[in-house]
Backbone as JSON Lines, residues from 0, in Angstrom:
{"i":0,"aa":"X","n":[115.6,135.35,-106.82],"ca":[115.22,133.98,-107.14],"c":[113.7,133.87,-107.04]}
{"i":1,"aa":"X","n":[113.1,133.34,-108.07],"ca":[111.64,133.15,-108.09],"c":[111.25,132.02,-107.15]}
{"i":2,"aa":"X","n":[110.06,132.12,-106.6],"ca":[109.57,131.09,-105.69],"c":[108.22,130.6,-106.19]}
{"i":3,"aa":"X","n":[108.05,129.27,-106.29],"ca":[106.78,128.68,-106.69],"c":[106.39,127.61,-105.69]}
{"i":4,"aa":"X","n":[105.1,127.3,-105.66],"ca":[104.54,126.29,-104.77],"c":[103.85,125.24,-105.62]}
{"i":5,"aa":"X","n":[104.13,123.97,-105.36],"ca":[103.52,122.87,-106.11],"c":[102.61,122.07,-105.18]}
{"i":6,"aa":"X","n":[101.5,121.61,-105.73],"ca":[100.57,120.78,-104.95],"c":[99.64,120.06,-105.92]}
{"i":7,"aa":"X","n":[98.91,119.09,-105.4],"ca":[97.92,118.37,-106.19],"c":[96.63,118.31,-105.38]}
{"i":8,"aa":"X","n":[95.51,118.18,-106.11],"ca":[94.19,118.23,-105.48],"c":[93.24,117.37,-106.28]}
{"i":9,"aa":"X","n":[92.24,116.83,-105.62],"ca":[91.23,116.05,-106.32],"c":[89.96,116.86,-106.46]}
{"i":10,"aa":"X","n":[89.32,116.75,-107.61],"ca":[88.03,117.37,-107.87],"c":[87.01,116.25,-108.05]}
{"i":11,"aa":"X","n":[85.87,116.38,-107.41],"ca":[84.81,115.38,-107.55],"c":[84.0,115.67,-108.8]}
{"i":12,"aa":"X","n":[83.68,114.65,-109.6],"ca":[82.82,114.86,-110.77],"c":[81.41,115.26,-110.36]}
{"i":13,"aa":"X","n":[80.65,115.79,-111.33],"ca":[79.28,116.22,-111.08],"c":[78.41,115.01,-110.73]}
{"i":14,"aa":"X","n":[77.44,115.22,-109.89],"ca":[76.49,114.16,-109.55],"c":[76.98,113.18,-108.51]}
{"i":15,"aa":"X","n":[78.1,113.47,-107.88],"ca":[78.64,112.57,-106.87],"c":[78.22,113.06,-105.5]}
{"i":16,"aa":"X","n":[77.62,112.19,-104.75],"ca":[77.23,112.54,-103.4],"c":[78.39,112.22,-102.48]}
{"i":17,"aa":"X","n":[78.69,113.15,-101.61],"ca":[79.76,112.93,-100.66],"c":[79.29,111.92,-99.62]}
{"i":18,"aa":"X","n":[80.16,110.99,-99.28],"ca":[79.8,109.97,-98.31],"c":[79.7,110.58,-96.92]}
{"i":19,"aa":"X","n":[78.56,110.37,-96.29],"ca":[78.36,110.78,-94.91],"c":[77.68,109.64,-94.18]}
{"i":20,"aa":"X","n":[78.2,109.32,-93.05],"ca":[77.64,108.25,-92.24],"c":[77.56,106.95,-93.04]}
{"i":21,"aa":"X","n":[78.57,106.71,-93.89],"ca":[78.66,105.5,-94.71],"c":[77.46,105.34,-95.64]}
{"i":22,"aa":"X","n":[76.88,106.43,-96.1],"ca":[75.78,106.39,-97.04],"c":[76.13,107.22,-98.26]}
{"i":23,"aa":"X","n":[75.5,106.92,-99.38],"ca":[75.76,107.62,-100.63],"c":[76.65,106.8,-101.52]}
{"i":24,"aa":"X","n":[77.1,107.39,-102.59],"ca":[77.98,106.67,-103.5],"c":[79.2,107.54,-103.8]}
{"i":25,"aa":"X","n":[80.25,106.88,-104.15],"ca":[81.51,107.55,-104.43],"c":[81.82,107.44,-105.92]}
{"i":26,"aa":"X","n":[82.46,108.45,-106.48],"ca":[82.83,108.41,-107.89],"c":[83.82,107.27,-108.13]}
{"i":27,"aa":"X","n":[83.72,106.68,-109.32],"ca":[84.66,105.61,-109.63],"c":[86.08,106.15,-109.7]}
{"i":28,"aa":"X","n":[86.25,107.35,-110.24],"ca":[87.57,107.97,-110.3],"c":[87.43,109.47,-110.12]}
{"i":29,"aa":"X","n":[88.17,110.01,-109.19],"ca":[88.23,111.45,-109.04],"c":[89.16,112.02,-110.1]}
{"i":30,"aa":"X","n":[89.04,113.29,-110.35],"ca":[89.94,113.98,-111.28],"c":[91.04,114.65,-110.46]}
{"i":31,"aa":"X","n":[92.28,114.32,-110.75],"ca":[93.41,114.91,-110.04],"c":[93.94,116.1,-110.83]}
{"i":32,"aa":"X","n":[94.2,117.18,-110.12],"ca":[94.73,118.39,-110.72],"c":[96.06,118.71,-110.06]}
{"i":33,"aa":"X","n":[97.07,118.99,-110.89],"ca":[98.38,119.41,-110.39],"c":[98.51,120.9,-110.62]}
{"i":34,"aa":"X","n":[99.02,121.62,-109.63],"ca":[99.13,123.06,-109.75],"c":[100.47,123.6,-109.32]}
{"i":35,"aa":"X","n":[100.91,124.65,-110.01],"ca":[102.11,125.39,-109.66],"c":[101.7,126.84,-109.53]}
{"i":36,"aa":"X","n":[102.0,127.44,-108.39],"ca":[101.58,128.81,-108.11],"c":[102.81,129.67,-107.84]}
{"i":37,"aa":"X","n":[102.87,130.83,-108.48],"ca":[103.95,131.78,-108.22],"c":[103.42,132.93,-107.39]}
{"i":38,"aa":"X","n":[104.26,133.41,-106.48],"ca":[103.87,134.53,-105.63],"c":[104.57,135.82,-106.06]}
{"i":39,"aa":"X","n":[105.08,135.86,-107.29],"ca":[105.69,137.09,-107.8],"c":[104.63,138.17,-107.98]}
{"i":40,"aa":"X","n":[103.37,137.78,-108.07],"ca":[102.27,138.7,-108.29],"c":[101.31,138.61,-107.11]}
{"i":41,"aa":"X","n":[100.54,139.67,-106.93],"ca":[99.52,139.65,-105.89],"c":[98.2,140.03,-106.53]}
{"i":42,"aa":"X","n":[97.19,139.17,-106.52],"ca":[97.18,137.83,-105.94],"c":[98.02,136.85,-106.75]}
{"i":43,"aa":"X","n":[98.33,135.72,-106.13],"ca":[99.17,134.71,-106.76],"c":[98.54,134.19,-108.04]}
{"i":44,"aa":"X","n":[99.38,133.81,-108.99],"ca":[98.92,133.27,-110.27],"c":[99.47,131.86,-110.43]}
{"i":45,"aa":"X","n":[98.75,131.02,-111.18],"ca":[99.19,129.64,-111.27],"c":[99.0,128.99,-112.61]}
{"i":46,"aa":"X","n":[99.49,127.76,-112.69],"ca":[99.3,126.87,-113.83],"c":[98.66,125.61,-113.27]}
{"i":47,"aa":"X","n":[97.56,125.17,-113.86],"ca":[96.82,124.02,-113.36],"c":[96.54,123.05,-114.49]}
{"i":48,"aa":"X","n":[96.76,121.77,-114.25],"ca":[96.56,120.77,-115.29],"c":[95.97,119.5,-114.69]}
{"i":49,"aa":"X","n":[94.96,118.95,-115.36],"ca":[94.39,117.67,-114.96],"c":[95.4,116.58,-115.3]}
{"i":50,"aa":"X","n":[95.68,115.7,-114.35],"ca":[96.63,114.61,-114.56],"c":[95.96,113.29,-114.21]}
{"i":51,"aa":"X","n":[96.33,112.26,-114.94],"ca":[95.79,110.93,-114.66],"c":[96.52,110.29,-113.48]}
{"i":52,"aa":"X","n":[97.84,110.51,-113.44],"ca":[98.65,109.91,-112.37],"c":[99.46,111.0,-111.68]}
{"i":53,"aa":"X","n":[99.85,110.74,-110.45],"ca":[100.59,111.73,-109.66],"c":[102.01,111.26,-109.4]}
{"i":54,"aa":"X","n":[102.61,110.58,-110.38],"ca":[103.95,110.03,-110.19],"c":[105.01,110.96,-110.79]}
{"i":55,"aa":"X","n":[106.27,110.58,-110.59],"ca":[107.39,111.39,-111.05],"c":[107.35,111.58,-112.56]}
{"i":56,"aa":"X","n":[107.07,110.52,-113.3],"ca":[107.07,110.59,-114.77],"c":[106.02,111.57,-115.29]}
{"i":57,"aa":"X","n":[104.94,111.76,-114.57],"ca":[103.89,112.69,-114.99],"c":[104.18,114.12,-114.55]}
{"i":58,"aa":"X","n":[104.63,114.3,-113.32],"ca":[104.76,115.64,-112.76],"c":[106.04,116.36,-113.16]}
{"i":59,"aa":"X","n":[107.16,115.64,-113.31],"ca":[108.43,116.3,-113.63],"c":[108.4,117.09,-114.93]}
{"i":60,"aa":"X","n":[107.84,116.55,-116.04],"ca":[107.79,117.37,-117.27],"c":[106.95,118.64,-117.11]}
{"i":61,"aa":"X","n":[105.89,118.57,-116.33],"ca":[105.05,119.76,-116.12],"c":[105.83,120.81,-115.33]}
{"i":62,"aa":"X","n":[106.53,120.37,-114.29],"ca":[107.31,121.3,-113.47],"c":[108.41,121.95,-114.29]}
{"i":63,"aa":"X","n":[109.15,121.14,-115.05],"ca":[110.27,121.7,-115.82],"c":[109.78,122.65,-116.92]}
{"i":64,"aa":"X","n":[108.56,122.43,-117.44],"ca":[108.0,123.31,-118.46],"c":[107.56,124.65,-117.86]}
{"i":65,"aa":"X","n":[107.13,124.65,-116.61],"ca":[106.48,125.83,-116.04],"c":[107.4,126.75,-115.24]}
{"i":66,"aa":"X","n":[108.56,126.28,-114.84],"ca":[109.4,127.13,-113.99],"c":[110.66,127.56,-114.73]}
{"i":67,"aa":"X","n":[111.18,128.71,-114.32],"ca":[112.4,129.25,-114.91],"c":[113.62,128.71,-114.17]}
{"i":68,"aa":"X","n":[114.79,128.77,-114.8],"ca":[116.02,128.34,-114.11],"c":[116.25,129.15,-112.84]}
{"i":69,"aa":"X","n":[116.74,128.48,-111.82],"ca":[117.04,129.14,-110.56],"c":[115.85,129.34,-109.66]}
{"i":70,"aa":"X","n":[114.79,128.58,-109.85],"ca":[113.57,128.75,-109.07],"c":[113.64,127.97,-107.77]}
{"i":71,"aa":"X","n":[113.12,128.56,-106.73],"ca":[112.99,127.92,-105.42],"c":[111.58,127.33,-105.34]}
{"i":72,"aa":"X","n":[111.47,126.02,-105.07],"ca":[110.19,125.32,-105.1],"c":[109.84,124.87,-103.68]}
{"i":73,"aa":"X","n":[108.61,125.17,-103.25],"ca":[108.08,124.73,-101.96],"c":[107.0,123.68,-102.23]}
{"i":74,"aa":"X","n":[107.08,122.55,-101.54],"ca":[106.08,121.49,-101.68],"c":[105.8,120.88,-100.32]}
{"i":75,"aa":"X","n":[104.78,120.0,-100.31],"ca":[104.58,119.16,-99.14],"c":[105.46,117.91,-99.32]}
{"i":76,"aa":"X","n":[105.27,116.92,-98.48],"ca":[106.17,115.75,-98.49],"c":[105.66,114.61,-99.36]}
{"i":77,"aa":"X","n":[104.95,114.91,-100.43],"ca":[104.47,113.88,-101.36],"c":[105.68,113.17,-101.98]}
{"i":78,"aa":"X","n":[105.61,111.85,-102.13],"ca":[106.75,111.06,-102.58],"c":[107.26,111.48,-103.96]}
{"i":79,"aa":"X","n":[106.39,111.89,-104.85],"ca":[106.81,112.27,-106.21],"c":[107.66,113.54,-106.23]}
{"i":80,"aa":"X","n":[107.62,114.34,-105.18],"ca":[108.4,115.57,-105.13],"c":[109.82,115.34,-104.62]}
{"i":81,"aa":"X","n":[110.07,114.23,-103.94],"ca":[111.37,114.01,-103.3],"c":[112.5,113.96,-104.32]}
{"i":82,"aa":"X","n":[113.57,114.65,-104.03],"ca":[114.73,114.66,-104.92],"c":[114.54,115.5,-106.17]}
{"i":83,"aa":"X","n":[113.55,116.36,-106.16],"ca":[113.23,117.17,-107.34],"c":[114.4,118.04,-107.78]}
{"i":84,"aa":"X","n":[115.15,118.57,-106.81],"ca":[116.26,119.47,-107.15],"c":[117.38,118.75,-107.91]}
{"i":85,"aa":"X","n":[117.43,117.42,-107.82],"ca":[118.44,116.64,-108.53],"c":[117.95,116.19,-109.91]}
{"i":86,"aa":"X","n":[116.64,116.09,-110.1],"ca":[116.08,115.6,-111.36],"c":[115.76,116.71,-112.35]}
{"i":87,"aa":"X","n":[115.34,117.86,-111.85],"ca":[114.88,118.95,-112.71],"c":[115.91,120.08,-112.67]}
{"i":88,"aa":"X","n":[116.44,120.44,-113.83],"ca":[117.52,121.43,-113.91],"c":[117.1,122.81,-113.43]}
{"i":89,"aa":"X","n":[115.86,123.21,-113.64],"ca":[115.42,124.56,-113.29],"c":[115.26,124.78,-111.79]}
{"i":90,"aa":"X","n":[115.2,123.7,-111.01],"ca":[114.98,123.82,-109.57],"c":[116.31,124.08,-108.88]}
{"i":91,"aa":"X","n":[116.48,125.27,-108.29],"ca":[117.7,125.6,-107.57],"c":[117.63,125.08,-106.14]}
{"i":92,"aa":"X","n":[116.49,125.32,-105.48],"ca":[116.3,124.91,-104.09],"c":[114.92,124.29,-103.97]}
{"i":93,"aa":"X","n":[114.84,123.17,-103.25],"ca":[113.55,122.51,-103.01],"c":[113.35,122.43,-101.5]}
{"i":94,"aa":"X","n":[112.33,123.1,-101.01],"ca":[112.02,123.09,-99.57],"c":[110.71,122.34,-99.35]}
{"i":95,"aa":"X","n":[110.67,121.59,-98.26],"ca":[109.53,120.7,-97.99],"c":[108.94,121.03,-96.62]}
{"i":96,"aa":"X","n":[107.62,121.0,-96.54],"ca":[106.92,121.08,-95.27],"c":[106.15,119.78,-95.08]}
{"i":97,"aa":"X","n":[106.28,119.18,-93.91],"ca":[105.59,117.93,-93.6],"c":[104.31,118.28,-92.85]}
{"i":98,"aa":"X","n":[103.17,118.14,-93.54],"ca":[101.89,118.54,-92.95],"c":[101.48,117.67,-91.77]}
{"i":99,"aa":"X","n":[102.02,116.47,-91.67],"ca":[101.69,115.61,-90.53],"c":[102.25,116.2,-89.23]}
{"i":100,"aa":"X","n":[103.31,116.98,-89.34],"ca":[103.93,117.58,-88.15],"c":[103.45,119.01,-87.92]}
{"i":101,"aa":"X","n":[103.4,119.81,-88.99],"ca":[103.0,121.21,-88.87],"c":[102.7,121.76,-90.26]}
{"i":102,"aa":"X","n":[101.92,122.83,-90.31],"ca":[101.57,123.45,-91.59],"c":[102.59,124.5,-92.01]}
{"i":103,"aa":"X","n":[103.27,125.09,-91.06],"ca":[104.37,126.01,-91.33],"c":[105.58,125.48,-90.58]}
{"i":104,"aa":"X","n":[106.66,125.21,-91.31],"ca":[107.86,124.68,-90.68],"c":[108.41,125.73,-89.71]}
{"i":105,"aa":"X","n":[108.53,125.4,-88.4],"ca":[108.95,126.4,-87.42],"c":[110.41,126.84,-87.6]}
{"i":106,"aa":"X","n":[111.22,126.01,-88.23],"ca":[112.63,126.36,-88.41],"c":[112.84,127.2,-89.66]}
{"i":107,"aa":"X","n":[112.32,126.73,-90.8],"ca":[112.57,127.41,-92.08],"c":[111.45,128.36,-92.48]}
{"i":108,"aa":"X","n":[110.27,128.22,-91.9],"ca":[109.13,129.06,-92.29],"c":[108.46,128.62,-93.58]}
{"i":109,"aa":"X","n":[108.82,127.44,-94.09],"ca":[108.26,126.93,-95.33],"c":[106.8,126.55,-95.12]}
{"i":110,"aa":"X","n":[105.95,126.95,-96.06],"ca":[104.53,126.59,-96.02],"c":[104.0,126.54,-97.44]}
{"i":111,"aa":"X","n":[102.79,126.0,-97.6],"ca":[102.16,125.92,-98.92],"c":[100.79,126.61,-98.89]}
{"i":112,"aa":"X","n":[100.68,127.66,-98.1],"ca":[99.38,128.32,-97.93],"c":[98.9,129.03,-99.21]}
{"i":113,"aa":"X","n":[99.83,129.55,-100.02],"ca":[99.41,130.25,-101.24],"c":[98.71,129.3,-102.21]}
{"i":114,"aa":"X","n":[99.29,128.11,-102.4],"ca":[98.67,127.17,-103.32],"c":[97.36,126.64,-102.74]}
{"i":115,"aa":"X","n":[97.29,126.47,-101.44],"ca":[96.03,126.04,-100.82],"c":[94.95,127.11,-101.01]}
{"i":116,"aa":"X","n":[95.32,128.37,-100.95],"ca":[94.36,129.45,-101.19],"c":[93.88,129.44,-102.64]}
{"i":117,"aa":"X","n":[94.79,129.16,-103.58],"ca":[94.37,129.05,-104.99],"c":[93.41,127.9,-105.19]}
{"i":118,"aa":"X","n":[93.67,126.76,-104.52],"ca":[92.75,125.62,-104.63],"c":[91.37,126.03,-104.14]}
{"i":119,"aa":"X","n":[91.32,126.78,-103.05],"ca":[90.04,127.21,-102.5],"c":[89.27,128.04,-103.52]}
{"i":120,"aa":"X","n":[89.95,128.97,-104.2],"ca":[89.29,129.79,-105.21],"c":[88.83,128.96,-106.4]}
{"i":121,"aa":"X","n":[89.63,127.98,-106.83],"ca":[89.25,127.13,-107.95],"c":[88.05,126.25,-107.6]}
{"i":122,"aa":"X","n":[88.05,125.71,-106.39],"ca":[86.96,124.83,-105.99],"c":[85.66,125.6,-105.75]}
{"i":123,"aa":"X","n":[85.77,126.91,-105.49],"ca":[84.57,127.71,-105.29],"c":[83.7,127.7,-106.54]}
{"i":124,"aa":"X","n":[84.32,127.82,-107.71],"ca":[83.56,127.76,-108.96],"c":[82.89,126.42,-109.16]}
{"i":125,"aa":"X","n":[83.55,125.36,-108.73],"ca":[82.97,124.02,-108.83],"c":[81.78,123.89,-107.87]}
{"i":126,"aa":"X","n":[81.91,124.44,-106.69],"ca":[80.82,124.36,-105.71],"c":[79.61,125.15,-106.19]}
{"i":127,"aa":"X","n":[79.85,126.32,-106.79],"ca":[78.74,127.12,-107.3],"c":[77.98,126.36,-108.38]}
{"i":128,"aa":"X","n":[78.71,125.63,-109.21],"ca":[78.09,124.84,-110.29],"c":[77.59,123.48,-109.8]}
{"i":129,"aa":"X","n":[77.78,123.2,-108.53],"ca":[77.42,121.9,-107.94],"c":[78.15,120.76,-108.64]}
{"i":130,"aa":"X","n":[79.44,120.97,-108.85],"ca":[80.27,119.97,-109.51],"c":[80.36,120.25,-110.99]}
{"i":131,"aa":"X","n":[81.21,119.49,-111.66],"ca":[81.33,119.62,-113.11],"c":[81.8,118.3,-113.68]}
{"i":132,"aa":"X","n":[81.48,118.09,-114.95],"ca":[81.9,116.87,-115.62],"c":[83.41,116.86,-115.76]}
{"i":133,"aa":"X","n":[83.97,115.67,-115.78],"ca":[85.42,115.55,-115.86],"c":[85.97,116.18,-117.14]}
{"i":134,"aa":"X","n":[85.24,116.05,-118.25],"ca":[85.71,116.64,-119.51],"c":[85.61,118.17,-119.51]}
{"i":135,"aa":"X","n":[84.86,118.75,-118.58],"ca":[84.75,120.21,-118.49],"c":[85.77,120.81,-117.53]}
{"i":136,"aa":"X","n":[86.49,119.96,-116.8],"ca":[87.4,120.46,-115.77],"c":[88.59,121.21,-116.36]}
{"i":137,"aa":"X","n":[89.28,120.64,-117.36],"ca":[90.45,121.34,-117.92],"c":[90.06,122.65,-118.59]}
{"i":138,"aa":"X","n":[88.97,122.72,-119.38],"ca":[88.57,124.05,-119.9],"c":[88.26,125.06,-118.79]}
{"i":139,"aa":"X","n":[87.68,124.6,-117.69],"ca":[87.41,125.49,-116.56],"c":[88.73,126.0,-115.98]}
{"i":140,"aa":"X","n":[89.71,125.09,-115.81],"ca":[91.01,125.5,-115.29],"c":[91.71,126.46,-116.24]}
{"i":141,"aa":"X","n":[91.59,126.21,-117.56],"ca":[92.18,127.1,-118.56],"c":[91.58,128.51,-118.45]}
{"i":142,"aa":"X","n":[90.27,128.57,-118.28],"ca":[89.61,129.88,-118.13],"c":[90.11,130.6,-116.88]}
{"i":143,"aa":"X","n":[90.22,129.86,-115.78],"ca":[90.68,130.48,-114.54],"c":[92.13,130.96,-114.66]}
{"i":144,"aa":"X","n":[92.97,130.17,-115.37],"ca":[94.35,130.61,-115.58],"c":[94.37,131.88,-116.42]}
{"i":145,"aa":"X","n":[93.55,131.94,-117.48],"ca":[93.52,133.13,-118.31],"c":[93.09,134.34,-117.49]}
{"i":146,"aa":"X","n":[92.08,134.15,-116.65],"ca":[91.61,135.26,-115.81],"c":[92.72,135.72,-114.86]}
{"i":147,"aa":"X","n":[93.5,134.77,-114.3],"ca":[94.58,135.14,-113.39],"c":[95.7,135.9,-114.1]}
{"i":148,"aa":"X","n":[96.08,135.42,-115.28],"ca":[97.25,135.97,-115.97],"c":[96.93,137.16,-116.86]}
{"i":149,"aa":"X","n":[95.78,137.16,-117.52],"ca":[95.51,138.2,-118.52],"c":[94.19,138.91,-118.32]}
{"i":150,"aa":"X","n":[93.37,138.43,-117.41],"ca":[92.03,138.98,-117.28],"c":[91.96,140.38,-116.76]}
{"i":151,"aa":"X","n":[92.84,140.71,-115.83],"ca":[92.82,142.05,-115.27],"c":[91.63,142.25,-114.34]}
{"i":152,"aa":"X","n":[91.34,143.5,-114.03],"ca":[90.18,143.79,-113.18],"c":[88.89,143.26,-113.81]}
{"i":153,"aa":"X","n":[87.92,142.95,-112.98],"ca":[86.7,142.28,-113.44],"c":[86.05,143.01,-114.62]}
{"i":154,"aa":"X","n":[85.99,144.32,-114.58],"ca":[85.31,145.08,-115.63],"c":[86.11,145.15,-116.93]}
{"i":155,"aa":"X","n":[87.38,144.75,-116.92],"ca":[88.2,144.83,-118.12],"c":[88.43,143.47,-118.78]}
{"i":156,"aa":"X","n":[87.85,142.41,-118.26],"ca":[88.11,141.07,-118.79],"c":[87.73,140.98,-120.27]}
{"i":157,"aa":"X","n":[86.56,141.45,-120.64],"ca":[86.12,141.37,-122.03],"c":[86.99,142.25,-122.93]}
{"i":158,"aa":"X","n":[87.35,143.43,-122.47],"ca":[88.22,144.31,-123.26],"c":[89.58,143.65,-123.49]}
{"i":159,"aa":"X","n":[90.13,143.02,-122.46],"ca":[91.42,142.35,-122.59],"c":[91.32,141.16,-123.55]}
{"i":160,"aa":"X","n":[90.21,140.46,-123.5],"ca":[90.0,139.32,-124.4],"c":[89.92,139.8,-125.85]}
{"i":161,"aa":"X","n":[89.14,140.83,-126.1],"ca":[88.99,141.36,-127.46],"c":[90.31,141.92,-127.99]}
{"i":162,"aa":"X","n":[91.11,142.51,-127.12],"ca":[92.41,143.04,-127.54],"c":[93.38,141.93,-127.95]}
{"i":163,"aa":"X","n":[93.2,140.73,-127.41],"ca":[94.09,139.61,-127.74],"c":[93.69,138.89,-129.02]}
{"i":164,"aa":"X","n":[92.46,139.01,-129.46],"ca":[91.99,138.28,-130.64],"c":[92.84,138.49,-131.89]}
{"i":165,"aa":"X","n":[93.21,139.72,-132.25],"ca":[94.02,139.88,-133.47],"c":[95.35,139.14,-133.43]}
{"i":166,"aa":"X","n":[95.93,138.97,-132.25],"ca":[97.21,138.25,-132.17],"c":[97.01,136.74,-132.29]}
{"i":167,"aa":"X","n":[95.8,136.26,-132.06],"ca":[95.52,134.83,-132.13],"c":[94.98,134.4,-133.48]}
{"i":168,"aa":"X","n":[94.24,135.28,-134.16],"ca":[93.6,134.94,-135.42],"c":[93.92,135.99,-136.47]}
{"i":169,"aa":"X","n":[94.15,135.54,-137.69],"ca":[94.41,136.45,-138.8],"c":[93.08,136.8,-139.46]}
{"i":170,"aa":"X","n":[92.75,138.08,-139.48],"ca":[91.53,138.54,-140.11],"c":[91.86,139.07,-141.5]}
{"i":171,"aa":"X","n":[91.1,138.65,-142.49],"ca":[91.31,139.14,-143.85],"c":[90.03,139.8,-144.34]}
{"i":172,"aa":"X","n":[90.17,140.64,-145.36],"ca":[88.99,141.3,-145.93],"c":[88.08,140.29,-146.61]}
{"i":173,"aa":"X","n":[88.64,139.19,-147.13],"ca":[87.83,138.18,-147.8],"c":[86.86,137.53,-146.83]}
{"i":174,"aa":"X","n":[87.25,137.46,-145.57],"ca":[86.37,136.85,-144.57],"c":[85.2,137.76,-144.24]}
{"i":175,"aa":"X","n":[85.36,139.03,-144.48],"ca":[84.29,139.98,-144.16],"c":[83.32,139.98,-145.29]}
């Protein structure tokens, strides 16, 4: 049975100063990202999408699109995740960890550390760039997903990209 981890995270837009000591300004709207991470591979690979809302109507179609039938899903206790195993056909088992009590459930061993680690890696790129515009966030996430799933070792990323081009675009002699 495959196991995936679901979580959501906020990204701050570029040019936003973090509030410290009640000084600075806050963004009018943060960008919310929903992520699903599988641990079938090492390191873990994921699917990340910018979402406007974090409700059931928004998250359920993404989850059902990204997971295979019979998948075991680990989440935190966010309200939109409750009852997921009854709403989404592909979810065989839904396990929850309540972060207010503990980060790893002492009885079941359920945790969301893999997805938290992926968030850390994704946010590192944002920190290096000192933030990013909201319209640049989804292309950044798409690039990171491609690197996780198809990029391979660092020195082979360009070779892997060039090898995929013929399958994406039809080249004709007339174009040459």
